All heavy atoms as an XYZ file, in Angstrom:
950
protein
N      53.960    -20.440     37.812
C      53.104    -20.703     36.698
C      53.170    -19.510     35.740
O      53.026    -18.375     36.149
C      51.685    -20.912     37.224
C      50.833    -21.681     36.267
S      49.122    -21.757     36.785
C      49.101    -23.157     37.817
N      53.377    -19.731     34.447
C      53.602    -18.638     33.511
C      52.373    -17.753     33.258
O      52.516    -16.617     32.872
C      54.027    -19.334     32.228
C      53.675    -20.762     32.374
C      53.538    -21.028     33.824
N      51.139    -18.208     33.465
C      49.957    -17.430     33.133
C      49.430    -16.563     34.259
O      48.316    -16.101     34.190
N      50.193    -16.321     35.305
C      49.694    -15.587     36.465
C      49.801    -14.073     36.366
O      49.384    -13.393     37.285
C      50.432    -16.048     37.726
C      49.808    -17.287     38.308
O      48.718    -17.653     37.953
N      50.522    -17.916     39.208
N      50.351    -13.536     35.354
C      50.566    -12.103     35.263
C      49.282    -11.378     34.878
O      48.477    -11.867     34.102
C      51.644    -11.802     34.237
C      52.923    -12.542     34.540
C      54.111    -11.649     34.344
N      55.335    -12.395     34.494
C      55.990    -12.518     35.623
N      55.520    -11.958     36.701
N      57.103    -13.203     35.698
N      49.097    -10.180     35.410
C      47.944     -9.352     35.080
C      48.162     -8.753     33.691
O      49.268     -8.356     33.338
C      47.797     -8.226     36.090
C      47.624     -8.717     37.504
C      46.222     -8.541     37.947
C      46.068     -9.007     39.360
N      44.928     -9.846     39.522
N      47.092     -8.681     32.891
C      47.233     -8.151     31.541
C      46.327     -6.952     31.290
O      46.428     -6.322     30.250
C      46.940     -9.236     30.507
O      45.621     -9.717     30.677
N      45.461     -6.625     32.219
C      44.561     -5.490     32.063
C      45.356     -4.198     32.259
O      45.800     -3.898     33.366
C      43.432     -5.592     33.099
C      42.419     -4.491     32.981
O      42.685     -3.444     32.393
N      41.249     -4.719     33.559
N      45.533     -3.395     31.193
C      46.364     -2.188     31.330
C      45.789     -1.174     32.326
O      46.542     -0.512     33.033
C      46.411     -1.596     29.920
C      45.441     -2.356     29.112
C      45.058     -3.591     29.845
N      44.464     -1.070     32.410
C      43.853     -0.153     33.385
C      44.186     -0.582     34.810
O      44.509      0.244     35.658
C      42.342     -0.111     33.185
C      41.650      0.772     34.211
C      40.149      0.867     33.992
N      39.567      1.519     35.156
C      38.643      0.970     35.923
N      38.161     -0.222     35.648
N      38.168      1.622     36.967
N      44.114     -1.879     35.061
C      44.410     -2.395     36.404
C      45.880     -2.211     36.752
O      46.212     -1.784     37.860
C      44.037     -3.884     36.489
C      44.361     -4.586     37.802
C      43.639     -3.925     38.963
C      44.003     -6.051     37.712
N      46.761     -2.490     35.816
C      48.198     -2.323     36.069
C      48.533     -0.858     36.365
O      49.293     -0.568     37.292
C      49.013     -2.817     34.865
C      48.948     -4.323     34.612
C      49.602     -4.662     33.277
C      49.605     -5.078     35.739
N      47.945      0.055     35.608
C      48.185      1.482     35.831
C      47.628      1.918     37.186
O      48.248      2.675     37.909
C      47.550      2.310     34.701
C      47.701      3.802     34.872
C      49.142      4.286     34.871
O      50.001      3.659     34.232
O      49.408      5.310     35.531
N      46.441      1.402     37.533
C      45.835      1.751     38.826
C      46.701      1.269     39.987
O      46.924      2.008     40.946
C      44.432      1.136     38.941
C      43.747      1.287     40.298
C      43.553      2.766     40.649
C      42.431      0.545     40.310
N      47.221      0.061     39.892
C      48.081     -0.471     40.963
C      49.312      0.403     41.130
O      49.705      0.735     42.261
C      48.435     -1.943     40.683
C      47.188     -2.818     40.841
C      49.546     -2.430     41.611
C      47.355     -4.239     40.357
N      49.939      0.816     40.030
C      51.104      1.696     40.113
C      50.739      3.059     40.705
O      51.476      3.601     41.521
C      51.740      1.872     38.724
C      52.461      0.644     38.240
C      53.523      0.160     39.215
O      54.328      0.992     39.699
O      53.545     -1.047     39.512
N      49.599      3.609     40.286
C      49.150      4.906     40.832
C      48.908      4.803     42.337
O      49.262      5.712     43.088
C      47.860      5.345     40.159
C      48.014      5.900     38.780
C      46.658      6.300     38.198
O      45.614      6.184     38.834
N      46.685      6.763     36.950
N      48.270      3.712     42.757
C      47.987      3.529     44.184
C      49.273      3.467     44.997
O      49.387      4.106     46.055
C      47.173      2.242     44.402
C      45.711      2.304     43.968
C      45.123      0.916     43.877
C      44.906      3.171     44.926
N      50.255      2.727     44.506
C      51.541      2.629     45.217
C      52.230      3.989     45.281
O      52.766      4.372     46.319
C      52.440      1.605     44.529
C      51.983      0.174     44.713
C      52.893     -0.773     43.951
C      52.432     -2.206     44.075
N      53.270     -3.121     43.283
N      52.225      4.702     44.165
C      52.867      6.016     44.107
C      52.160      7.005     45.041
O      52.807      7.717     45.800
C      52.860      6.533     42.660
C      53.670      7.784     42.431
C      53.828      8.154     40.959
N      52.594      8.104     40.191
C      52.298      7.174     39.270
N      53.161      6.221     38.999
N      51.157      7.207     38.619
N      50.830      7.015     45.019
C      50.052      7.894     45.899
C      50.297      7.561     47.365
O      50.398      8.459     48.197
C      48.561      7.737     45.585
C      47.918      8.958     45.054
N      48.170      9.436     43.804
C      47.039      9.815     45.631
C      47.454     10.526     43.615
N      46.767     10.782     44.702
N      50.399      6.288     47.673
C      50.648      5.873     49.053
C      51.977      6.403     49.548
O      52.083      6.924     50.650
C      50.637      4.349     49.151
O      50.990      3.940     50.443
N      52.994      6.296     48.711
C      54.333      6.757     49.084
C      54.379      8.288     49.199
O      54.886      8.826     50.173
C      55.351      6.269     48.052
C      56.745      6.754     48.327
C      57.503      6.210     49.356
C      57.304      7.776     47.570
C      58.786      6.661     49.621
C      58.588      8.234     47.820
C      59.320      7.674     48.846
O      60.575      8.128     49.105
N      53.811      8.984     48.203
C      53.880     10.444     48.175
C      53.075     11.100     49.296
O      53.474     12.123     49.836
C      53.379     10.970     46.823
C      54.298     10.655     45.674
C      53.681     10.984     44.328
O      52.497     11.391     44.264
O      54.392     10.830     43.316
N      51.944     10.508     49.652
C      51.051     11.123     50.642
C      51.091     10.440     52.000
O      50.306     10.808     52.877
C      49.611     11.107     50.111
C      49.476     11.946     48.869
O      49.769     13.124     48.881
N      49.045     11.329     47.780
N      51.990      9.456     52.144
C      52.082      8.705     53.401
C      50.711      8.213     53.831
O      50.279      8.398     54.971
C      52.728      9.558     54.486
C      54.172      9.916     54.177
C      54.763     10.788     55.258
C      56.203     11.150     55.019
N      56.600     11.510     53.708
N      50.023      7.561     52.875
C      48.672      7.047     53.104
C      48.661      5.536     52.884
O      48.592      5.072     51.746
C      47.692      7.730     52.155
N      48.746      4.751     53.954
C      48.820      3.299     53.810
C      47.582      2.650     53.196
O      47.668      1.527     52.692
C      49.046      2.808     55.236
C      48.675      3.925     56.123
C      48.830      5.190     55.337
N      46.455      3.344     53.185
C      45.237      2.759     52.615
C      45.413      2.454     51.129
O      44.912      1.456     50.622
C      44.008      3.660     52.855
C      42.729      2.930     52.445
C      44.142      4.972     52.136
C      41.461      3.612     52.873
N      46.146      3.295     50.422
C      46.321      3.082     48.982
C      47.257      1.912     48.721
O      47.063      1.163     47.759
C      46.798      4.360     48.302
C      45.886      5.513     48.560
C      46.236      6.733     49.054
C      44.470      5.568     48.361
N      45.128      7.522     49.176
C      44.018      6.844     48.762
C      43.529      4.648     47.900
C      42.687      7.223     48.692
C      42.189      5.038     47.840
C      41.790      6.302     48.229
N      48.274      1.730     49.548
C      49.170      0.577     49.394
C      48.415     -0.715     49.679
O      48.588     -1.711     48.989
C      50.371      0.714     50.330
C      51.409     -0.359     50.127
C      52.632     -0.112     50.955
C      53.661     -1.195     50.692
N      54.851     -1.003     51.501
N      47.555     -0.694     50.697
C      46.738     -1.856     51.023
C      45.792     -2.194     49.871
O      45.642     -3.364     49.505
C      45.936     -1.579     52.298
C      45.067     -2.738     52.696
O      45.620     -3.783     53.089
O      43.840     -2.596     52.618
N      45.191     -1.178     49.274
C      44.298     -1.399     48.133
C      45.066     -1.968     46.942
O      44.584     -2.897     46.277
C      43.598     -0.086     47.744
O      42.923      0.435     48.897
C      42.597     -0.292     46.636
N      46.258     -1.455     46.676
C      47.092     -1.984     45.594
C      47.420     -3.442     45.833
O      47.389     -4.265     44.909
C      48.368     -1.162     45.454
N      47.734     -3.764     47.070
C      48.056     -5.152     47.425
C      46.852     -6.065     47.177
O      46.995     -7.172     46.651
C      48.479     -5.210     48.883
O      48.529     -6.524     49.343
N      45.656     -5.611     47.548
C      44.451     -6.429     47.351
C      44.139     -6.619     45.878
O      43.708     -7.685     45.453
C      43.264     -5.785     48.061
C      43.364     -5.829     49.575
C      42.252     -5.026     50.197
N      42.470     -4.785     51.596
C      41.743     -5.322     52.574
N      40.755     -6.133     52.290
N      42.009     -5.037     53.824
N      44.359     -5.568     45.067
C      44.079     -5.676     43.633
C      45.149     -6.459     42.883
O      44.914     -6.902     41.763
C      43.929     -4.279     43.026
C      42.687     -3.507     43.443
C      42.725     -2.092     42.878
C      41.420     -4.209     43.009
N      46.324     -6.636     43.495
C      47.398     -7.402     42.869
C      47.162     -8.904     42.976
O      47.779     -9.679     42.263
C      48.742     -7.056     43.521
O      49.058     -5.719     43.285
N      46.282     -9.297     43.859
C      45.982    -10.721     44.057
C      45.146    -11.230     42.896
O      44.588    -10.443     42.127
C      45.229    -10.909     45.378
C      46.084    -10.600     46.576
C      45.316    -10.798     47.847
C      46.218    -10.468     49.037
N      45.498    -10.513     50.297
N      45.024    -12.553     42.765
C      44.170    -13.097     41.696
C      42.736    -12.592     41.812
O      42.227    -12.372     42.907
C      44.216    -14.616     41.936
C      45.462    -14.841     42.712
C      45.682    -13.604     43.525
N      42.097    -12.433     40.691
C      40.741    -11.865     40.657
C      39.740    -12.706     41.441
O      38.785    -12.177     41.995
C      40.288    -11.744     39.208
C      39.212    -10.708     39.038
C      38.954    -10.441     37.604
N      39.967     -9.543     37.085
C      39.725     -8.527     36.299
N      38.497     -8.293     35.910
N      40.684     -7.751     35.872
N      39.970    -13.989     41.532
C      39.031    -14.845     42.276
C      39.048    -14.558     43.776
O      38.123    -14.929     44.486
C      39.318    -16.314     42.007
C      40.619    -16.812     42.572
C      40.856    -18.295     42.271
N      42.176    -18.684     42.669
C      43.236    -18.648     41.912
N      43.140    -18.237     40.659
N      44.410    -19.014     42.364
N      40.086    -13.880     44.261
C      40.143    -13.537     45.683
C      39.803    -12.065     45.956
O      39.942    -11.599     47.074
C      41.509    -13.877     46.256
O      42.502    -13.083     45.663
N      39.358    -11.355     44.938
C      38.949     -9.962     45.113
C      37.653     -9.902     45.907
O      36.863    -10.856     45.934
C      38.689     -9.301     43.771
C      39.912     -8.847     43.048
C      41.199     -9.158     43.319
C      39.938     -8.005     41.899
N      42.034     -8.557     42.413
C      41.279     -7.850     41.539
C      38.963     -7.388     41.146
C      41.668     -7.072     40.456
C      39.349     -6.634     40.067
C      40.689     -6.469     39.734
N      37.395     -8.769     46.515
C      36.141     -8.556     47.241
C      34.992     -8.440     46.240
O      35.132     -7.821     45.191
C      36.239     -7.283     48.059
N      33.876     -9.076     46.575
C      32.631     -8.924     45.829
C      31.573     -8.539     46.844
O      31.107     -9.377     47.612
C      32.258    -10.210     45.098
C      33.193    -10.512     43.950
C      32.744    -11.689     43.117
O      31.854    -12.452     43.557
O      33.290    -11.848     42.016
N      31.244     -7.263     46.871
C      30.368     -6.719     47.893
C      29.019     -6.365     47.294
O      28.945     -5.660     46.298
C      31.008     -5.465     48.540
C      30.077     -4.841     49.570
C      32.350     -5.823     49.168
N      27.958     -6.867     47.916
C      26.602     -6.538     47.498
C      26.136     -5.267     48.191
O      26.599     -4.921     49.274
C      25.639     -7.678     47.841
C      25.723     -8.805     46.841
O      25.624     -8.581     45.641
N      25.926    -10.014     47.327
N      25.154     -4.618     47.571
C      24.549     -3.413     48.131
C      23.990     -3.710     49.528
O      24.057     -2.866     50.413
C      23.420     -2.914     47.203
C      23.983     -2.473     45.861
C      22.626     -1.796     47.833
C      24.867     -1.283     45.920
N      23.460     -4.890     49.725
C      22.868     -5.228     51.033
C      23.911     -5.164     52.149
O      23.597     -4.737     53.260
C      22.239     -6.619     50.985
O      23.210     -7.593     50.666
N      25.139     -5.549     51.882
C      26.196     -5.469     52.898
C      26.538     -4.016     53.216
O      26.727     -3.663     54.379
C      27.451     -6.193     52.424
C      28.547     -6.142     53.499
C      29.769     -6.908     53.126
N      29.438     -8.319     53.119
C      30.289     -9.275     52.738
N      31.483     -8.960     52.337
N      29.926    -10.521     52.747
N      26.588     -3.189     52.198
C      26.864     -1.772     52.431
C      25.734     -1.162     53.261
O      25.977     -0.425     54.201
C      27.057     -1.030     51.096
C      28.357     -1.506     50.443
C      27.082      0.474     51.302
C      28.607     -0.966     49.072
N      24.506     -1.499     52.921
C      23.364     -0.987     53.663
C      23.400     -1.415     55.125
O      23.072     -0.650     56.022
C      22.061     -1.479     53.016
O      20.941     -1.000     53.709
N      23.821     -2.640     55.367
C      23.862     -3.189     56.726
C      24.955     -2.551     57.583
O      24.745     -2.255     58.750
C      24.108     -4.696     56.634
C      23.776     -5.438     57.894
C      23.865     -6.964     57.724
N      23.299     -7.430     56.461
C      23.950     -8.203     55.589
N      25.191     -8.579     55.814
N      23.360     -8.599     54.482
N      26.147     -2.336     57.029
C      27.303     -1.936     57.830
C      27.729     -0.482     57.711
O      28.422      0.028     58.578
C      28.500     -2.837     57.522
C      28.252     -4.263     57.914
C      28.136     -5.251     56.948
C      28.139     -4.632     59.240
C      27.907     -6.578     57.303
C      27.916     -5.944     59.615
C      27.797     -6.911     58.636
O      27.558     -8.210     58.993
N      27.363      0.186     56.632
C      27.817      1.569     56.440
C      26.886      2.550     57.151
O      25.695      2.304     57.292
C      27.878      1.903     54.962
N      27.466      3.649     57.565
C      26.692      4.728     58.170
C      26.313      5.725     57.077
O      26.917      5.769     56.013
C      27.522      5.424     59.242
C      27.890      4.521     60.385
C      28.766      5.247     61.384
C      29.185      4.290     62.466
N      30.597      4.008     62.465
N      25.339      6.558     57.371
C      24.899      7.569     56.421
C      26.064      8.504     56.076
O      26.824      8.909     56.953
C      23.745      8.362     57.035
C      23.111      9.346     56.096
C      21.926      9.997     56.778
C      21.161     11.001     56.033
N      21.558     11.580     54.863
N      26.230      8.819     54.807
C      27.253      9.722     54.270
C      28.681      9.191     54.464
O      29.642      9.974     54.405
C      27.135     11.126     54.863
C      25.813     11.776     54.501
O      25.326     11.535     53.378
O      25.260     12.521     55.334
N      28.862      7.919     54.673
C      30.195      7.331     54.818
C      30.805      7.081     53.445
O      30.101      6.908     52.454
C      30.102      6.023     55.604
C      31.433      5.478     56.041
C      31.284      4.308     57.007
O      30.242      3.670     57.048
O      32.278      4.053     57.697
N      32.143      7.037     53.397
C      32.863      6.743     52.156
C      33.371      5.312     52.250
O      34.106      4.951     53.161
C      34.052      7.711     51.950
C      34.789      7.382     50.665
C      33.562      9.155     51.925
N      32.954      4.481     51.288
C      33.279      3.056     51.273
C      34.156      2.767     50.060
O      33.876      3.234     48.950
C      31.990      2.199     51.170
C      31.019      2.532     52.294
C      32.329      0.721     51.119
C      31.495      2.172     53.655
N      35.202      1.981     50.270
C      36.080      1.533     49.192
C      35.959      0.021     49.061
O      36.140     -0.703     50.036
C      37.526      1.911     49.489
C      38.602      1.364     48.564
C      38.411      1.888     47.144
C      39.976      1.727     49.071
N      35.627     -0.443     47.864
C      35.527     -1.870     47.578
C      36.662     -2.215     46.620
O      36.607     -1.849     45.447
C      34.167     -2.226     46.931
C      34.103     -3.709     46.606
C      33.023     -1.823     47.840
N      37.708     -2.908     47.117
C      38.810     -3.275     46.222
C      38.447     -4.511     45.404
O      38.947     -5.600     45.613
C      39.955     -3.549     47.188
C      39.296     -3.954     48.455
C      37.969     -3.257     48.494
N      37.545     -4.323     44.477
C      37.042     -5.423     43.655
C      35.758     -4.997     42.970
O      35.681     -3.934     42.388
N      34.723     -5.853     43.121
C      33.460     -5.632     42.418
C      32.345     -5.245     43.369
O      32.191     -5.836     44.423
C      33.056     -6.916     41.683
C      34.050     -7.340     40.627
C      33.648     -8.643     39.993
N      32.315     -8.620     39.459
C      32.007     -8.330     38.195
N      32.970     -8.072     37.353
N      30.757     -8.325     37.783
N      31.538     -4.288     42.949
C      30.341     -3.887     43.662
C      29.150     -4.477     42.914
O      28.969     -4.221     41.726
C      30.231     -2.364     43.715
C      28.970     -1.798     44.375
C      28.928     -2.188     45.846
C      28.935     -0.284     44.218
N      28.360     -5.292     43.612
C      27.241     -5.981     42.985
C      25.916     -5.432     43.489
O      25.835     -4.865     44.585
C      27.336     -7.486     43.278
C      28.662     -8.134     42.844
C      28.729     -9.581     43.294
C      28.834     -8.028     41.345
N      24.844     -5.617     42.730
C      23.589     -4.945     42.989
C      22.550     -5.702     43.789
O      21.407     -5.278     43.846
N      22.884     -6.794     44.412
C      21.904     -7.552     45.174
C      21.563     -6.853     46.477
O      22.445     -6.461     47.228
C      22.454     -8.953     45.452
O      21.514     -9.699     46.197
N      20.268     -6.697     46.745
C      19.831     -6.055     47.974
C      19.356     -4.644     47.734
O      19.247     -4.182     46.597
N      19.010     -3.971     48.814
C      18.508     -2.595     48.760
C      19.325     -1.712     49.691
O      19.914     -2.202     50.639
C      17.034     -2.554     49.163
C      16.154     -3.277     48.173
O      16.283     -3.070     46.975
N      15.283     -4.118     48.672
N      19.291     -0.430     49.415
C      19.983      0.528     50.275
C      19.075      1.731     50.476
O      18.369      2.150     49.556
C      21.357      0.938     49.679
C      22.138      1.751     50.689
C      21.206      1.642     48.353
C      23.620      1.818     50.392
N      19.074      2.263     51.688
C      18.186      3.367     52.014
C      18.920      4.573     52.581
O      18.311      5.465     53.146
C      17.110      2.899     52.994
C      17.698      2.333     54.265
O      18.928      2.160     54.329
O      16.929      2.062     55.203
N      20.235      4.596     52.451
C      21.009      5.731     52.941
C      21.989      6.190     51.873
O      22.385      5.423     51.008
C      21.737      5.378     54.234
C      22.552      4.118     54.170
C      23.096      3.746     55.521
C      22.513      2.440     55.965
N      23.029      1.906     57.153
N      22.373      7.450     51.961
C      23.309      7.978     50.976
C      24.741      7.699     51.433
O      25.126      8.041     52.542
C      23.092      9.479     50.783
O      23.380     10.162     51.980
N      25.480      7.039     50.581
C      26.890      6.737     50.827
C      27.665      6.997     49.545
O      27.102      7.020     48.459
C      27.115      5.266     51.270
C      26.533      5.010     52.627
C      26.553      4.290     50.265
N      28.975      7.195     49.689
C      29.865      7.303     48.542
C      30.621      6.002     48.440
O      31.240      5.575     49.418
C      30.842      8.485     48.718
O      30.086      9.688     48.865
C      31.767      8.612     47.540
N      30.558      5.362     47.290
C      31.188      4.054     47.114
C      32.151      4.124     45.929
O      31.792      4.578     44.849
C      30.146      2.943     46.861
C      30.817      1.600     46.741
C      29.099      2.917     47.956
N      33.378      3.661     46.153
C      34.375      3.570     45.080
C      34.754      2.108     44.928
O      34.957      1.403     45.925
C      35.606      4.387     45.427
N      34.837      1.642     43.688
C      35.233      0.259     43.429
C      35.931      0.176     42.078
O      35.858      1.113     41.273
C      33.990     -0.654     43.423
O      33.142     -0.331     42.358
N      36.602     -0.954     41.849
C      37.245     -1.148     40.553
C      36.183     -1.361     39.477
O      36.275     -0.821     38.385
C      38.203     -2.337     40.581
C      38.936     -2.529     39.281
C      39.951     -1.681     38.921
C      38.575     -3.547     38.405
C      40.605     -1.824     37.700
C      39.213     -3.699     37.196
C      40.232     -2.841     36.837
N      35.167     -2.137     39.806
C      34.064     -2.378     38.873
C      32.764     -2.391     39.647
O      32.698     -2.959     40.734
C      34.241     -3.715     38.147
C      33.094     -4.066     37.271
N      32.896     -3.487     36.062
C      32.039     -4.905     37.451
C      31.794     -3.971     35.516
N      31.255     -4.831     36.343
N      31.722     -1.779     39.094
C      30.410     -1.842     39.733
C      29.364     -2.183     38.663
O      29.436     -1.711     37.537
C      30.074     -0.522     40.412
O      30.111      0.531     39.503
N      28.413     -3.012     39.055
C      27.372     -3.406     38.117
C      26.430     -2.232     37.889
O      26.345     -1.309     38.702
C      26.602     -4.604     38.660
O      25.808     -4.229     39.765
N      25.722     -2.274     36.785
C      24.780     -1.205     36.450
C      23.679     -1.125     37.512
O      23.260     -0.037     37.896
C      24.176     -1.471     35.057
C      23.365     -0.330     34.529
C      24.175      0.960     34.384
O      25.317      0.920     33.955
O      23.617      2.026     34.730
N      23.218     -2.265     38.007
C      22.182     -2.292     39.041
C      22.682     -1.629     40.320
O      21.951     -0.847     40.957
C      21.775     -3.748     39.351
O      21.427     -4.391     38.138
C      20.617     -3.805     40.305
N      23.917     -1.911     40.701
C      24.489     -1.309     41.911
C      24.600      0.202     41.753
O      24.245      0.953     42.671
C      25.851     -1.909     42.207
N      25.049      0.650     40.593
C      25.148      2.094     40.349
C      23.792      2.773     40.478
O      23.666      3.815     41.112
C      25.699      2.352     38.948
C      27.163      2.128     38.830
C      27.651      2.558     37.479
N      28.692      1.618     37.104
C      28.977      1.261     35.882
N      28.306      1.753     34.884
N      29.933      0.407     35.647
N      22.789      2.163     39.864
C      21.456      2.749     39.891
C      20.914      2.815     41.316
O      20.379      3.832     41.741
C      20.514      1.932     39.015
C      19.108      2.498     38.938
C      18.195      1.697     38.004
N      18.316      0.264     38.083
C      17.785     -0.503     39.056
N      17.120      0.044     40.042
N      17.942     -1.817     39.030
N      21.075      1.744     42.095
C      20.553      1.719     43.459
C      21.264      2.738     44.360
O      20.625      3.385     45.193
C      20.669      0.317     44.053
C      19.683     -0.664     43.441
C      19.795     -2.034     44.055
C      18.790     -2.987     43.457
N      18.863     -4.326     44.049
N      22.555      2.878     44.203
C      23.316      3.846     45.016
C      22.878      5.272     44.668
O      22.605      6.083     45.549
C      24.834      3.688     44.806
C      25.323      2.353     45.348
C      25.600      4.842     45.434
C      25.486      2.270     46.826
N      22.799      5.584     43.378
C      22.436      6.946     42.993
C      20.971      7.247     43.319
O      20.644      8.377     43.684
C      22.704      7.218     41.497
O      22.052      6.207     40.719
C      24.188      7.198     41.197
N      20.078      6.265     43.225
C      18.677      6.479     43.577
C      18.498      6.759     45.065
O      17.557      7.440     45.462
C      17.826      5.254     43.197
C      17.615      5.140     41.692
O      17.982      6.096     40.964
O      17.099      4.097     41.250
N      19.422      6.253     45.891
C      19.316      6.500     47.334
C      20.017      7.803     47.742
O      20.126      8.101     48.925
C      19.909      5.330     48.123
O      21.302      5.290     47.967
N      20.537      8.526     46.761
C      21.205      9.797     47.058
C      22.708      9.682     47.221
O      23.369     10.637     47.593
N      23.247      8.518     46.930
C      24.685      8.294     47.073
C      25.447      8.622     45.811
O      24.878      9.056     44.802
N      26.754      8.385     45.870
C      27.650      8.687     44.750
C      28.502      7.462     44.452
O      28.999      6.823     45.370
C      28.570      9.890     45.084
C      29.521     10.191     43.953
C      27.747     11.109     45.445
N      28.670      7.157     43.176
C      29.560      6.078     42.734
C      30.795      6.716     42.134
O      30.702      7.603     41.288
C      28.862      5.194     41.678
C      27.716      4.416     42.286
C      29.855      4.252     41.023
C      28.141      3.267     43.137
N      31.970      6.248     42.572
C      33.253      6.735     42.049
C      34.105      5.542     41.636
O      33.882      4.416     42.080
C      34.017      7.508     43.129
C      33.376      8.739     43.750
C      34.207      9.220     44.914
C      33.230      9.826     42.717
N      35.098      5.826     40.808
C      36.120      4.821     40.575
C      37.173      4.992     41.673
O      37.195      6.015     42.364
C      36.784      5.010     39.189
O      37.447      6.279     39.172
C      35.771      4.913     38.068
N      38.035      4.022     41.812
C      39.094      4.122     42.820
C      40.009      5.300     42.487
O      40.452      6.024     43.384
C      39.873      2.802     42.933
C      38.941      1.703     43.457
C      41.084      2.959     43.845
C      39.550      0.316     43.492
N      40.276      5.540     41.206
C      41.118      6.659     40.791
C      40.508      7.986     41.227
O      41.211      8.872     41.725
C      41.316      6.673     39.268
C      42.074      5.499     38.723
C      41.156      4.408     38.206
O      40.007      4.276     38.681
O      41.603      3.648     37.336
N      39.191      8.124     41.035
C      38.518      9.374     41.408
C      38.576      9.611     42.913
O      38.842     10.725     43.367
C      37.068      9.346     40.948
C      36.891      9.427     39.451
C      35.475      9.162     38.995
O      34.705      8.500     39.726
O      35.125      9.623     37.888
N      38.368      8.543     43.686
C      38.439      8.674     45.139
C      39.850      9.035     45.592
O      40.041      9.876     46.457
C      37.986      7.379     45.829
C      38.050      7.384     47.352
C      37.123      8.440     47.937
C      37.712      6.006     47.898
N      40.837      8.399     44.978
C      42.226      8.649     45.334
C      42.607     10.111     45.050
O      43.292     10.742     45.856
C      43.138      7.705     44.544
C      44.589      7.784     44.860
S      45.549      6.521     44.006
C      45.071      6.732     42.313
N      42.143     10.662     43.935
C      42.436     12.056     43.606
C      41.639     13.030     44.475
O      42.116     14.114     44.789
C      42.172     12.320     42.125
C      43.163     11.592     41.246
O      44.313     11.411     41.623
N      42.714     11.164     40.087
N      40.435     12.635     44.853
C      39.584     13.484     45.676
C      40.038     13.502     47.135
O      39.910     14.499     47.819
C      38.151     12.939     45.579
C      37.093     13.811     46.135
C      35.730     13.181     45.845
C      34.629     14.014     46.440
N      33.320     13.440     46.172
N      40.584     12.389     47.613
C      40.992     12.243     49.009
C      42.387     11.606     49.053
O      42.515     10.413     49.330
C      39.966     11.374     49.753
C      40.217     11.275     51.222
O      41.231     11.736     51.726
N      39.302     10.651     51.927
N      43.459     12.356     48.765
C      44.803     11.787     48.665
C      45.291     11.086     49.925
O      46.024     10.110     49.850
C      45.684     12.992     48.340
C      44.789     14.065     47.910
C      43.451     13.790     48.504
N      44.890     11.568     51.091
C      45.319     10.946     52.346
C      44.509      9.699     52.670
O      44.903      8.903     53.524
C      45.207     11.935     53.512
C      46.148     13.107     53.398
C      47.520     12.707     53.825
C      48.427     13.932     53.884
N      49.790     13.581     54.114
N      43.365      9.556     52.062
C      42.517      8.404     52.330
C      41.845      8.455     53.691
O      41.405      7.431     54.200
N      41.747      9.636     54.264
C      41.168      9.747     55.596
C      39.650      9.596     55.539
O      38.995     10.107     54.631
C      41.535     11.071     56.238
O      41.103     12.138     55.427
N      39.096      8.880     56.494
C      37.666      8.679     56.573
C      37.112      7.669     55.594
O      35.913      7.577     55.407
N      37.977      6.891     54.951
C      37.556      5.893     53.982
C      37.556      4.525     54.659
O      38.512      4.158     55.330
C      38.490      5.879     52.747
C      38.087      4.767     51.779
C      38.468      7.222     52.060
N      36.493      3.773     54.473
C      36.374      2.432     55.046
C      36.472      1.399     53.926
O      35.727      1.486     52.945
C      35.044      2.297     55.759
C      34.808      0.924     56.308
C      33.361      0.784     56.703
N      33.264      0.644     58.122
C      32.142      0.422     58.761
N      31.013      0.384     58.104
N      32.128      0.266     60.043
N      37.373      0.442     54.074
C      37.497     -0.635     53.094
C      36.498     -1.718     53.485
O      36.461     -2.169     54.628
C      38.918     -1.219     53.068
C      39.916     -0.166     52.576
C      38.970     -2.445     52.168
C      41.342     -0.649     52.546
N      35.707     -2.137     52.505
C      34.732     -3.190     52.759
C      35.033     -4.373     51.838
O      35.280     -4.203     50.671
C      33.313     -2.667     52.506
C      32.262     -3.555     53.100
S      30.642     -2.753     53.132
C      30.821     -1.685     54.555
N      35.055     -5.548     52.454
C      35.312     -6.746     51.658
C      34.375     -7.853     52.044
O      33.616     -7.782     52.921
C      36.745     -7.216     51.800
C      37.192     -7.379     53.233
C      38.667     -7.709     53.288
N      39.009     -7.922     54.668
C      39.080     -9.119     55.240
N      38.865    -10.187     54.522
N      39.395     -9.261     56.486
């Protein structure tokens, strides 16, 4: 089908960076994330704050290869990186003492991807 190509320049650049980082640092997590973001947007992860609160441990680093949504509450500090996060999700994470990052920021901060949990 001719309309299946990605056209978002930020997303295309991120996918290339993830692949390059994976190869250079021998970190398969970045290649896996690139693969997930290369799929159609309708199959991307959409993770609510309530799921992070339920499954994440205190001070854990969570990667959401897709959208972070603000439904639910969180009572622990976590670091969350996603391609897109809603304003409500950002506010709830920071109010609980956590940190919101972009995937690029997480990749530069932790090139090996060690200790990062992918949530979908």
